[in-house]
C-alpha positions in Angstrom: -18.6 130.2 83.3 -18.9 126.6 83.5 -16.3 124.0 83.6 -17.4 120.4 82.9 -15.3 117.1 83.3 -15.9 113.9 82.2 -15.4 110.4 84.0 -16.4 106.6 83.7 -14.8 105.7 80.2 -14.0 102.4 80.2 -12.9 99.2 77.7 -16.5 97.1 78.2 -17.6 93.8 76.4 -20.5 94.1 74.2 -24.0 93.5 76.7 -21.6 95.1 79.5 -22.4 98.4 81.4 -20.6 101.7 82.3 -21.6 105.1 84.0 -20.0 108.1 83.1 -20.2 111.0 85.9 -19.9 114.7 84.9 -18.9 117.2 87.6 -19.5 120.5 86.8 -18.5 123.4 88.7 -18.4 127.2 88.2 -22.2 128.2 87.8 -25.8 127.7 89.1 -25.8 123.7 87.9 -29.8 123.5 88.5 -30.6 126.0 86.1 -28.5 124.6 82.8 -29.8 122.0 80.5 -27.3 118.9 80.7 -26.9 116.5 78.0 -24.2 113.5 76.3 -23.0 113.4 72.9 -20.7 111.0 71.8 -18.1 111.5 68.4 -16.4 108.9 66.5 -13.5 109.9 64.0 -14.7 111.3 60.8 -18.4 111.4 61.6 -20.4 114.9 63.2 -20.8 114.7 67.3 -24.3 113.5 67.5 -26.9 114.2 70.8 -26.9 110.7 72.7 -29.5 111.5 75.6 -30.1 115.0 77.3 -32.1 116.0 80.7 -33.6 119.6 81.1 -33.5 121.7 84.3 -36.5 120.1 85.3 -36.0 117.0 84.7 -37.4 116.3 81.4 -35.3 113.5 79.2 -34.5 112.8 75.8 -33.0 110.4 74.1 -31.4 109.5 70.5 -33.1 106.5 69.0 -30.3 104.4 68.8 -30.0 104.3 72.5 -33.5 104.3 73.9 -34.2 101.5 76.3 -30.1 101.0 76.6 -29.2 104.1 78.1 -30.7 106.4 81.1 -29.6 109.9 82.0 -30.0 112.0 85.3 -28.5 114.5 87.3 -28.0 115.5 91.2 -28.4 118.4 91.4 -27.1 118.5 95.2 -23.7 117.1 93.5 -23.6 119.1 90.5 -23.2 116.0 88.5 -24.7 114.5 85.3 -24.5 110.2 84.6 -25.2 108.6 82.0 -26.2 104.9 82.7 -25.4 102.8 80.1 -26.5 99.2 79.2 -26.2 96.5 76.9 -23.4 98.1 75.1 -22.7 97.6 71.5 -19.5 97.6 69.9 -21.7 100.6 67.7 -22.0 102.3 71.0 -17.7 103.0 70.8 -16.9 106.6 70.4 -15.8 110.1 72.7 -18.5 110.9 74.7 -19.0 114.4 75.8 -20.9 116.1 78.5 -23.1 119.6 77.5 -24.2 122.2 79.5 -26.8 124.4 78.2 -28.3 127.6 79.2 -30.6 130.7 77.2 -30.3 133.9 78.7 -30.8 136.0 75.8 -28.9 133.8 73.8 -27.9 130.0 74.3 -24.4 129.2 75.7 -22.7 126.1 75.6 -20.2 124.0 77.5 -18.3 121.4 76.8 -16.4 118.9 78.9 -12.7 116.8 77.3 -14.5 113.7 76.8 -14.3 110.3 77.8 -13.1 107.1 76.0 -15.7 104.3 75.8 -15.2 101.4 74.0 -17.2 98.3 73.3 -15.4 94.9 72.3 -14.3 91.6 73.0 
């Protein structure tokens, strides 16, 4: 079992930056692939960025070059550095932990609101 708690969401002006954090507890953090997803009202949750247990990263085309995902296994935390924010980045951002042992198991945080507006 893994518990995920996101933090760092805020109101920011276009062009600004934010850093989201996701603290994990309850299991071996380093074994999990981690990710950030986002969702706006009426739309499906979409992938933003992922980082595997080995450190390989993947980004949605819409955030490539602007967002950076990283992890600190010693602190059981995954981060999302968001730069050059745009109004279309406004969403609730969710942290995800995934592991496959015989079957794939996903854990989700409660989400943190990011609003990009002037």
